[in-house]
C-alpha positions as CSV (number, residue, x, y, z in Angstrom):
1,X,-23.0,27.5,39.1
2,X,-24.0,26.6,35.6
3,X,-25.4,29.1,33.1
4,X,-28.8,28.5,31.5
5,X,-27.1,27.8,28.2
6,X,-25.0,25.0,29.7
7,X,-28.0,23.5,31.3
8,X,-29.9,23.6,28.0
9,X,-27.0,22.1,26.2
10,X,-26.6,19.2,28.7
11,X,-30.4,18.5,28.5
12,X,-30.1,18.4,24.8
13,X,-27.2,16.0,24.9
14,X,-29.0,13.7,27.3
15,X,-32.1,13.7,25.3
16,X,-30.2,12.8,22.1
17,X,-28.6,9.9,24.0
18,X,-31.9,8.6,25.3
19,X,-33.5,8.9,21.9
20,X,-30.6,6.9,20.4
21,X,-31.1,4.2,23.0
22,X,-34.7,3.9,22.2
23,X,-34.2,3.9,18.4
24,X,-31.5,1.1,18.8
25,X,-34.3,-1.1,20.1
26,X,-36.6,-0.1,17.3
27,X,-39.0,1.7,19.5
28,X,-40.2,5.3,19.3
29,X,-41.7,6.7,22.5
30,X,-42.1,10.4,21.8
31,X,-42.5,12.8,18.9
32,X,-40.8,15.7,20.7
33,X,-37.1,15.7,21.8
34,X,-38.0,17.7,24.9
35,X,-40.0,14.8,26.2
36,X,-36.9,12.6,26.3
37,X,-35.0,15.1,28.5
38,X,-37.8,15.1,31.1
39,X,-38.4,11.3,31.4
40,X,-36.3,8.3,32.3
41,X,-35.3,6.0,29.5
42,X,-33.4,2.8,30.7
43,X,-31.2,0.6,28.6
44,X,-31.6,-3.1,29.5
45,X,-28.1,-4.1,28.8
46,X,-26.2,-5.9,31.6
47,X,-24.0,-2.9,32.3
48,X,-26.9,-0.5,32.8
49,X,-29.0,-2.8,34.9
50,X,-26.2,-4.1,37.1
51,X,-27.0,-3.9,40.8
52,X,-25.0,-4.7,43.9
53,X,-27.3,-7.6,44.8
54,X,-26.8,-11.2,43.7
55,X,-25.7,-11.9,40.2
56,X,-28.6,-13.8,38.8
57,X,-27.4,-14.1,35.2
58,X,-24.1,-15.7,36.2
59,X,-25.5,-18.1,38.7
60,X,-23.3,-17.1,41.6
61,X,-24.2,-15.6,44.9
62,X,-21.3,-13.1,44.7
63,X,-22.0,-9.4,45.1
64,X,-21.7,-7.2,42.0
65,X,-19.5,-4.5,43.6
66,X,-18.4,-1.4,41.6
67,X,-14.7,-1.1,41.0
68,X,-14.1,1.5,43.6
69,X,-15.8,-0.6,46.3
70,X,-13.8,-3.7,45.2
71,X,-10.5,-1.7,45.7
72,X,-11.7,-0.5,49.2
73,X,-12.5,-4.1,50.2
74,X,-9.1,-5.3,49.0
75,X,-7.3,-2.5,50.9
76,X,-9.2,-3.4,54.1
77,X,-8.3,-7.1,53.7
78,X,-4.7,-6.1,53.2
79,X,-4.8,-4.0,56.3
80,X,-6.2,-6.8,58.3
81,X,-3.5,-9.2,57.1
82,X,-0.8,-6.6,57.9
83,X,-2.0,-6.1,61.5
84,X,-1.9,-9.8,62.2
């Protein structure tokens, strides 16, 4: 279990990161740093907004799997080929 000090430190680190994301876009949502730690701030870069559904920005219908899922799919395909 985490101590209260560790939780506060992690909240502070996350709030700083969220505030930096907002400032990079030239926005300023809140006056107080505590408000950043309690709300969701989303970056709109392609890495942060990537989903498993269709890749709309690349024009393909391929799924946008995470790396661990791609490795599992490749392993399953290899197992199927080995059994045949």
